[in-house]
C-alpha positions in Angstrom: 7.6 -6.1 14.4 8.2 -9.7 13.6 6.1 -11.3 10.9 5.7 -14.5 9.0 4.0 -15.7 5.8 2.4 -19.1 6.4 0.6 -21.4 4.1 -2.7 -22.7 5.5 -2.5 -26.5 5.4 -6.0 -27.6 6.6 -8.0 -28.3 3.4 -11.1 -26.4 4.8 -9.0 -23.3 5.6 -9.8 -21.2 8.6 -13.4 -22.2 9.1 -15.0 -22.4 12.6 -12.9 -25.0 14.4 -9.4 -24.0 13.2 -10.3 -20.4 13.4 -11.5 -20.9 17.0 -8.2 -22.6 17.9 -6.3 -19.8 16.1 -8.1 -17.0 18.0 -7.7 -18.9 21.3 -4.0 -19.2 20.7 -3.7 -15.5 20.0 -5.5 -14.6 23.1 -3.3 -16.9 25.2 -0.2 -14.8 24.4 0.9 -11.3 25.4 1.0 -9.9 21.9 -1.1 -8.0 19.4 -1.5 -10.1 16.3 -2.8 -8.9 12.9 -3.4 -11.1 9.9 -4.3 -10.8 6.2 -3.6 -12.3 2.9 0.0 -12.6 1.7 1.1 -9.3 0.4 -1.6 -7.3 2.3 -0.6 -3.8 3.3 -0.6 -3.0 7.1 -3.9 -1.1 6.7 -5.6 -4.2 5.3 -4.7 -6.5 8.2 -7.4 -7.5 10.7 -7.2 -8.2 14.4 -6.4 -11.9 14.9 -8.0 -11.9 18.4 -11.4 -11.5 16.8 -13.2 -14.7 15.7 -15.4 -12.6 13.4 -12.4 -10.9 11.8 -10.6 -14.2 11.3 -13.5 -16.1 9.8 -14.4 -13.0 7.7 -11.2 -13.3 5.8 -12.5 -16.5 4.1 -9.1 -18.2 4.1 -9.1 -21.5 2.2 -6.6 -24.3 2.4 -3.5 -23.6 0.4 -3.7 -19.8 0.7 -0.9 -17.9 2.4 -1.4 -15.5 5.3 0.7 -12.6 6.5 0.9 -12.7 10.3 2.3 -9.7 12.2 2.9 -9.7 16.0 3.9 -7.1 18.4 4.5 -7.5 22.2 6.4 -9.6 24.7 5.3 -12.9 23.2 5.5 -11.9 19.6 7.9 -14.6 18.5 6.2 -17.3 20.6 2.8 -16.6 19.2 4.1 -16.6 15.6 5.7 -20.0 16.3 2.5 -21.4 17.7 0.3 -20.0 14.9 2.7 -21.2 12.2 2.5 -24.7 13.8 -1.3 -24.6 14.0 -1.7 -23.5 10.4 0.8 -26.0 9.1 -1.0 -29.0 10.7 -3.6 -30.9 8.8 -7.0 -30.6 10.4 -7.4 -34.2 11.3 -4.2 -33.8 13.5 -5.5 -30.8 15.4 
């Protein structure tokens, strides 16, 4: 399964608005996406299609996330999520 480690650029991290965009992007692709802190074991990753799971991680700006995707759109969704997380919030 393809995966990426991405630094969260928005200063406020994955609070409501960026988390909503993140989850929407995941749900727009044909892939199962799991996320967690950098270095998290597979069992510690959460379902990225769940707003509650994503916001529950409490990700702050500057933290790194491990993103794992599986499915037909795995690489496409990883590219899209990396771009989203690498964009300052005022440019979203």
